[in-house]
C-alpha positions in Angstrom: -9.0 10.0 -37.5 -8.6 10.4 -33.4 -6.2 8.2 -32.7 -6.2 5.7 -30.1 -3.8 3.3 -31.0 -0.3 4.6 -29.6 0.6 1.1 -27.6 1.1 -0.6 -31.5 3.0 2.8 -32.4 2.7 6.3 -31.5 1.0 8.4 -34.1 1.7 11.4 -34.8 5.3 11.5 -34.7 7.2 15.2 -33.3 8.1 16.6 -36.4 11.7 16.8 -36.2 11.4 13.1 -36.8 9.9 14.0 -40.2 12.4 17.0 -41.2 15.1 15.0 -39.7 15.2 11.9 -41.3 14.0 13.3 -45.0 17.4 15.6 -44.6 19.7 13.0 -43.1 18.9 10.3 -46.2 18.9 12.8 -48.5 22.4 14.2 -47.5 24.1 12.1 -45.4 23.1 8.8 -46.2 26.3 6.7 -46.4 26.3 2.8 -45.0 27.9 2.8 -41.6 31.2 1.0 -40.7 31.5 0.4 -44.6 34.0 3.2 -45.7 35.8 6.7 -44.8 34.3 8.6 -46.7 32.2 11.5 -45.5 28.6 10.1 -45.8 30.2 7.1 -44.1 31.6 8.8 -41.6 28.5 11.0 -40.7 26.2 7.4 -40.6 28.6 6.3 -38.3 28.7 9.9 -35.9 24.7 9.7 -36.2 24.6 6.1 -35.0 26.9 6.7 -31.8 25.3 9.9 -31.3 21.9 8.3 -31.1 23.1 5.3 -28.6 24.6 8.2 -26.4 21.1 9.8 -26.3 19.3 6.6 -25.4 21.4 5.7 -22.4 21.0 9.4 -21.4 17.6 8.8 -21.6 17.9 5.5 -20.0 20.2 6.3 -17.1 22.5 2.9 -18.3 26.1 5.4 -20.0 27.1 1.9 -18.2 26.0 -0.3 -20.7 26.3 -0.9 -24.2 23.1 0.1 -26.6 23.1 -2.0 -29.8 20.3 -2.3 -32.3 18.0 -4.1 -33.8 15.1 -4.0 -36.1 12.3 -4.6 -33.8 12.2 -5.4 -29.5 10.4 -9.4 -31.0 13.9 -9.7 -32.8 16.2 -8.4 -30.0 14.2 -10.7 -27.3 15.1 -13.5 -29.2 18.9 -12.7 -29.6 18.5 -11.8 -25.9 16.1 -15.0 -24.4 17.1 -17.5 -27.0 21.5 -16.6 -26.6 21.4 -17.0 -22.1 19.1 -20.5 -22.6 20.6 -21.8 -25.6 24.2 -21.8 -24.9 25.4 -19.2 -22.3 24.7 -19.3 -17.9 22.0 -18.0 -16.6 24.6 -15.7 -14.5 27.4 -13.5 -14.9 30.7 -14.1 -15.0 29.9 -16.8 -17.0 33.0 -19.2 -16.3 31.5 -19.6 -12.5 28.2 -21.4 -13.3 27.2 -24.5 -16.0 26.1 -23.6 -19.1 22.1 -24.5 -19.6 22.9 -27.1 -21.5 24.5 -28.8 -19.0 21.7 -28.0 -16.5 19.2 -29.2 -18.3 21.4 -32.4 -18.6 20.1 -32.9 -14.5 17.6 -30.7 -14.1 15.8 -28.1 -16.6 16.7 -23.7 -15.7 13.4 -22.2 -14.0 12.7 -18.8 -16.1 10.0 -16.8 -14.4 7.9 -14.2 -16.1 5.2 -11.9 -15.3 1.6 -12.5 -15.6 1.3 -10.0 -18.1 3.9 -10.8 -21.6 3.9 -10.8 -25.3 4.2 -13.7 -27.4 7.3 -11.9 -28.0 8.6 -13.6 -24.8 6.2 -16.2 -24.0 6.7 -17.8 -27.5 10.2 -18.0 -27.5 10.4 -19.6 -24.4 7.6 -22.0 -25.1 9.9 -23.4 -27.5 12.7 -23.9 -25.0 9.9 -25.5 -22.9 8.7 -28.0 -25.9 13.1 -28.9 -25.5 13.3 -29.7 -22.4 15.4 -27.3 -21.1 13.3 -24.4 -19.2 10.2 -25.0 -16.6 8.3 -21.9 -16.9 6.9 -20.1 -13.4 4.5 -17.0 -14.0 4.8 -14.4 -10.9 2.0 -13.8 -8.8 -0.5 -10.8 -8.6 -2.6 -10.0 -6.4 -6.5 -9.1 -6.9 -5.3 -5.1 -6.7 -2.3 -6.4 -9.2 0.2 -6.0 -6.5 3.2 -8.4 -5.7 3.8 -9.6 -2.4 7.7 -9.5 -2.5 8.0 -11.7 0.9 6.0 -14.6 -1.0 7.6 -13.6 -4.3 10.9 -13.9 -2.1 9.7 -17.6 -0.6 8.6 -18.6 -4.0 12.9 -17.7 -5.2 13.6 -20.0 -1.8 11.9 -22.9 -2.8 12.2 -23.1 -6.3 15.6 -20.8 -7.2 15.2 -18.3 -10.7 17.4 -18.9 -13.5 16.3 -16.5 -15.5 13.9 -13.4 -14.4 11.4 -11.7 -17.7 9.0 -9.6 -17.8 7.8 -6.3 -19.4 7.8 -3.0 -17.9 4.5 -1.7 -18.2 1.9 -4.2 -19.7 0.9 -3.7 -23.5 -3.0 -4.7 -22.7 -3.9 -2.6 -19.0 -0.6 0.0 -19.6 0.4 -1.8 -15.6 3.9 -0.4 -14.3 5.5 -3.5 -12.7 7.7 -2.8 -9.7 11.0 -3.8 -12.3 13.7 -2.7 -10.0 12.6 -4.2 -7.1 11.8 -8.0 -8.5 15.1 -7.3 -10.0 17.1 -6.4 -7.4 14.9 -9.4 -5.3 16.1 -12.1 -8.5 19.6 -11.1 -8.5 19.7 -12.0 -4.7 19.8 -15.8 -6.3 22.5 -14.9 -9.0 19.4 -14.4 -11.8 19.6 -13.3 -14.9 16.8 -10.9 -15.9 15.7 -9.2 -18.7 13.3 -6.1 -18.9 11.3 -5.8 -21.6 10.9 -1.4 -21.8 8.9 -2.1 -25.1 5.8 0.1 -23.8 8.1 2.3 -21.5 11.3 3.3 -22.4 11.7 7.4 -23.0 8.2 7.4 -21.0 8.1 6.2 -17.2 12.0 7.1 -16.0 14.2 4.0 -15.0 17.4 3.3 -13.8 18.5 1.1 -16.3 21.9 1.6 -15.1 21.5 -0.7 -12.2 23.5 -3.8 -11.9 20.3 -5.9 -11.0 19.7 -5.3 -15.0 20.8 -7.0 -17.0 19.2 -6.4 -20.2 16.4 -3.6 -21.0 14.8 -3.7 -24.4 13.6 -0.9 -26.2 10.9 -0.4 -29.3 11.4 3.0 -31.3 8.2 2.8 -32.9 6.2 3.6 -29.5 7.3 5.9 -26.3 10.3 6.9 -28.1 8.6 8.5 -30.8 10.7 7.3 -33.5 10.2 5.5 -36.9 9.0 2.0 -37.1 12.2 -0.7 -38.0 14.8 0.8 -34.9 14.9 -1.0 -31.4 17.4 -2.3 -29.5 18.2 -3.5 -25.9 21.3 -2.3 -23.6 23.4 -4.5 -21.8 26.0 -4.6 -19.7 29.5 -4.5 -20.9 31.2 -7.7 -19.3 27.9 -9.9 -20.1 29.1 -12.8 -22.5 25.6 -13.4 -24.0 26.6 -15.6 -27.5 25.2 -14.1 -30.8 22.2 -16.2 -32.7 22.4 -14.1 -35.7 25.9 -13.8 -38.3 26.9 -12.0 -40.9 29.3 -9.5 -41.7 30.0 -6.3 -39.5 32.5 -4.1 -41.8 35.1 -5.0 -38.8 37.0 -7.8 -38.7 36.4 -9.2 -42.1 39.4 -11.8 -41.8 37.6 -13.1 -38.3 35.2 -16.0 -39.1 33.3 -16.0 -35.9 31.4 -12.7 -34.6 33.5 -10.2 -33.4 33.5 -9.7 -29.5 33.4 -5.7 -29.2 29.8 -4.9 -28.5 28.0 -3.7 -30.0 29.5 -5.0 -33.4 29.3 -8.9 -32.1 25.5 -8.3 -32.0 25.3 -5.7 -35.3 25.4 -7.7 -38.1 24.2 -6.6 -41.6 23.7 -2.6 -42.4 21.7 -1.1 -39.8 18.8 1.2 -40.7 20.6 5.0 -41.0 17.1 6.3 -42.2 15.3 4.4 -38.6 18.0 6.0 -36.2 18.1 8.8 -37.6 14.5 9.6 -36.7 15.5 7.6 -33.3 18.0 10.7 -33.5 16.1 13.4 -33.7 13.2 11.4 -31.0 15.6 10.7 -28.6 16.6 14.6 -28.8 12.5 15.7 -28.5 12.3 13.5 -25.5 15.3 15.0 -23.7 14.1 18.5 -24.3 11.2 17.8 -23.1 11.4 15.6 -19.8 10.4 11.9 -19.6 8.8 13.3 -16.2 6.7 16.1 -18.1 5.7 13.3 -21.0 4.8 11.0 -18.0 2.5 13.4 -16.7 1.0 14.8 -19.8 0.1 11.1 -19.8 -1.1 11.0 -17.3 -3.3 13.5 -17.6 -4.6 12.2 -20.9 -5.4 8.4 -19.0 -7.3 10.6 -16.7 -9.1 12.7 -19.2 -9.8 9.3 -21.1 -11.0 7.1 -18.2 -13.4 9.5 -17.3 -15.3 9.9 -20.8 -15.2 6.2 -21.1 -16.9 5.8 -17.1 -19.9 7.9 -18.2 -21.3 4.9 -19.8 -22.9 1.6 -18.3 -22.3 -0.5 -21.3 -17.9 0.3 -21.1 -16.7 -2.1 -18.3 -13.1 -0.4 -17.4 -11.1 -4.3 -17.5 -7.8 -4.4 -15.2 -9.4 -1.9 -12.7 -9.0 -3.2 -8.6 -10.1 -5.6 -7.4 -9.5 -7.7 -10.4 -12.9 -9.3 -12.7 -14.0 -11.8 -15.0 -14.9 -9.6 -18.3 -14.8 -13.0 -19.9 -15.7 -16.6 -20.4 -12.1 -17.9 -19.0 -12.8 -17.9 -14.5 -10.4 -16.5 -12.9 -9.9 -19.5 -10.9 -8.7 -20.4 -14.1 -5.7 -18.3 -13.4 -5.2 -19.2 -9.8 -4.7 -23.4 -10.1 -4.6 -24.2 -13.0 -2.3 -24.6 -15.9 -2.3 -21.8 -18.2 -3.6 -23.8 -21.2 -5.4 -23.2 -24.7 -2.9 -19.9 -25.1 -1.0 -20.5 -28.5 -1.5 -24.0 -26.6 1.3 -22.9 -24.1 1.1 -24.4 -20.9 2.5 -22.2 -18.6 2.0 -22.7 -14.5 1.2 -19.7 -11.9 3.4 -20.8 -9.5 0.8 -20.0 -6.8 -2.7 -19.0 -5.8 -2.8 -15.1 -5.9 -2.1 -13.6 -2.9 -4.6 -12.5 0.2 -2.0 -10.8 2.2 0.1 -8.0 2.6 0.7 -6.2 -0.5 2.9 -3.6 -1.5 2.9 -0.2 -3.2 -0.1 1.0 -5.1 -0.5 0.3 -9.2 0.2 2.7 -11.4 -0.6 2.9 -14.6 0.4 4.6 -18.3 -1.4 6.0 -20.7 -3.6 2.4 -21.6 -7.1 1.4 -21.3 -9.1 -1.7 -22.4 -12.7 -2.2 -22.1 -14.9 -4.8 -23.1 -18.4 -3.1 -24.7 -21.7 -5.1 -23.5 -23.3 -6.9 -25.9 -20.7 -6.0 -28.8 -17.6 -8.7 -29.5 -14.2 -6.9 -28.8 -13.4 -7.2 -32.8 -17.0 -5.9 -33.8 -16.4 -2.6 -31.6 -13.4 -1.9 -33.1 -14.8 -2.1 -36.3 -17.5 0.6 -35.3 -14.9 2.6 -33.9 -12.8 2.6 -37.5 -16.3 3.6 -39.1 -16.6 6.7 -37.0 -12.8 7.3 -38.3 -11.2 6.0 -34.4 -8.4 3.9 -34.1 -8.0 1.1 -31.3 -6.7 -2.0 -30.9 -8.9 -5.0 -30.3 -8.4 -8.3 -29.5 -5.6 -10.1 -27.7 -3.2 -7.7 -28.5 -0.4 -10.5 -28.5 -1.1 -11.5 -25.3 -3.1 -14.1 -24.2 -1.4 -14.6 -20.7 -2.4 -11.1 -19.5 -6.1 -11.9 -20.8 -5.5 -15.2 -18.9 -5.0 -13.8 -15.7 -7.9 -10.5 -16.4 -9.9 -12.6 -17.4 -10.5 -11.5 -20.5 -10.1 -14.8 -23.0 -11.3 -16.0 -25.4 -12.2 -12.9 -26.5 -10.0 -10.1 -25.4 -10.6 -6.0 -25.2 -11.0 -3.0 -27.3 -7.6 -1.6 -26.1 -7.7 2.6 -26.0 -4.0 3.8 -25.5 -2.8 7.5 -25.4 -0.1 9.7 -26.6 1.8 12.7 -26.2 -0.2 14.2 -29.7 -3.4 13.0 -27.9 -5.8 16.0 -27.5 -9.2 17.5 -26.5 -10.0 16.4 -30.3 -9.7 13.1 -30.1 -11.8 12.7 -26.7 -14.1 14.6 -28.2 -14.3 12.6 -31.5 -14.5 9.2 -29.2 -17.0 10.6 -26.7 -19.0 11.2 -29.8 -19.1 7.6 -31.1 -20.0 6.7 -28.2 -23.0 8.2 -28.1 -23.2 6.6 -31.2 -23.0 3.2 -29.9 -24.7 4.2 -26.7 -28.1 5.2 -29.3 -27.5 1.8 -31.5 -27.1 -1.1 -28.9 
């Protein structure tokens, strides 16, 4: 199979992941923190060393690594904890809680136009409760942000929380996380970075004080197995837990322990998943994040070269933005974002036509629209030709609203470290097949 669905989960994994998961579970598969025997201690050691490897990759030895089963659960734990129970700044003792604030006004949450439902559905829940007001940051037609404009917006309506994806799962856009978090921190704002599509691929200093939380997905650009993800958190951030249970630690205490990560890791951790993540992070450190990024850039260039050969293939997210679907782009400029799973999210301003900062960068994710073929039909044809792609809205209706591809969505191709010339040859063969049969 020619695999172009790496944004869903990278495949294959490095061979060391398969080997180490097999050997660890056969020889060291105890439960961490639940005993002093050899199997338990070796599991605990593995978990600790995996945290250290993630801290090294993310440049955040000053922060704690918390493991969760999925990135979606990690985002829920953070957003529900921050919005539902805590102040939207640190240290917590200095500011009224969100609940207290909401008695007089709702808190303002800014998001990028490319957020996943793992973010927007959580925020929609609190929006319906009247706890928050959601604002979508304006992006220009060239997919850049005007930081002067955003600064003015923040001055007009102060941000309490900024949540943004580092890399769009629809078009691979690398968003200027460092600059946006720095700008938000000028207003004492809590910052949450969704790195599901970037951890281990895009080099970012998560250790910056301007980044409060960074979420990672083990099975994507970290090349680990499914079922193991997590987040980096500032050691002094008092995030109330929203899940509760046994930790193997302070068992007589009926409150969750205050120590991090134990405060957020209830139940038995996925030791096999962590074993795979230990192996994959070792492979990343050996290979180098920079080398993986350069390889993905090469793959993206090759992918686009092939797609651009065919007039019936329209690449989405190329600059300037054009409308590829039945939703007019003007709807993304001045009217509420309705009909995105019934979520109404207001754009804070019209798309800026003024001074822009920087040229956008992209990871190896490319979305297209194929003339005359709905995205799901096109994906079925690719599948019949033994090519794996992703079709539809990719769980990111807000991104498609912004890109003008609602409601039909796109066909998404995503490369990985192990994408090879044989994959590209199969893709070209299939596009020739579609060309002859359209």
